[in-house]
C-alpha positions as CSV (number, residue, x, y, z in Angstrom):
1,M,0.0,0.0,0.0
2,P,1.6,3.3,-1.0
3,T,2.0,5.9,1.7
4,A,0.3,9.2,1.4
5,R,2.6,12.2,1.0
6,R,2.2,14.8,3.6
7,R,1.6,18.3,2.3
8,S,3.3,21.2,4.0
9,P,0.8,23.5,5.6
10,R,-0.2,26.5,3.4
11,K,1.1,29.8,4.4
12,T,-1.7,32.2,5.5
13,E,0.0,35.2,4.0
14,P,1.3,35.5,0.5
15,A,5.0,36.1,0.0
16,V,5.8,39.8,-0.5
17,H,8.3,40.5,-3.3
18,H,9.8,43.9,-2.8
19,R,11.2,45.0,-6.1
20,G,13.2,47.9,-4.6
21,H,13.5,51.3,-6.1
22,R,14.3,52.7,-9.5
23,L,16.3,55.9,-9.6
24,N,15.6,58.8,-12.0
25,V,18.3,58.1,-14.5
26,L,18.6,61.7,-15.8
27,A,18.8,63.0,-12.3
28,L,21.6,60.5,-11.5
29,K,23.5,61.5,-14.7
30,R,23.2,65.1,-13.7
31,A,24.3,64.4,-10.1
32,L,27.4,62.6,-11.4
33,A,28.2,65.4,-13.9
34,E,27.7,68.2,-11.4
35,R,30.2,66.5,-9.1
36,G,32.6,65.5,-11.8
37,L,32.3,61.8,-11.1
38,S,32.4,58.8,-13.3
39,Q,30.2,55.8,-12.7
40,R,33.3,53.9,-11.6
41,Q,34.2,56.6,-9.1
42,L,30.7,56.6,-7.6
43,A,30.8,52.9,-7.3
44,K,34.0,53.0,-5.4
45,K,33.0,55.9,-3.1
46,A,29.6,54.3,-2.4
47,D,31.1,50.8,-1.9
48,V,28.9,49.2,-4.5
49,S,29.9,47.3,-7.6
50,E,30.2,49.0,-11.0
51,A,27.5,46.6,-12.2
52,T,25.1,48.1,-9.6
53,I,25.7,51.6,-11.0
54,A,25.2,50.2,-14.5
55,H,21.9,48.7,-13.3
56,A,20.9,52.1,-11.8
57,M,21.8,53.9,-15.1
58,G,19.7,51.3,-17.0
59,G,16.6,52.0,-14.9
60,Q,16.6,48.7,-13.1
61,Y,15.4,48.3,-9.5
62,L,17.9,48.6,-6.7
63,D,17.8,47.4,-3.1
64,P,16.7,50.2,-0.8
65,M,20.0,50.0,1.2
66,T,21.9,50.5,-2.1
67,V,19.8,53.6,-2.9
68,R,20.6,55.0,0.6
69,K,24.3,54.4,0.0
70,L,24.2,56.2,-3.3
71,A,22.2,59.1,-2.0
72,K,24.4,59.5,1.1
73,T,27.6,59.4,-1.1
74,L,26.3,61.9,-3.6
75,A,25.2,64.2,-0.8
76,S,28.6,64.1,0.7
77,I,30.4,65.3,-2.5
78,P,30.1,69.0,-3.3
79,V,28.6,70.2,-6.5
80,I,30.9,72.0,-8.9
81,E,29.0,75.2,-9.3
82,S,29.9,75.9,-13.0
83,A,29.3,72.3,-14.0
84,A,25.5,72.7,-14.3
85,E,25.9,75.4,-16.9
86,L,28.5,73.6,-18.9
87,L,26.9,70.2,-19.1
88,D,24.2,68.9,-21.4
89,V,23.1,65.7,-19.7
90,S,20.5,63.8,-21.8
């Protein structure tokens, strides 16, 4: 006689899949340009991978902690005042 398989109990709450946050790509480009930073430099200063910055620049979702790291890093670097007038970021 075959034995019946026991089913695991159903979860009462559905799994929540948090997709994270997408950054405004144009605002990120502008922030980099205004500070004279490359994507590589931002990655190093924020202690994230270059691939993470590439994902952000591609409009992909990022982990909320990563977004905080990027925001904190950008806020800590002064804007070069004349950069905004010189750059056409599009």
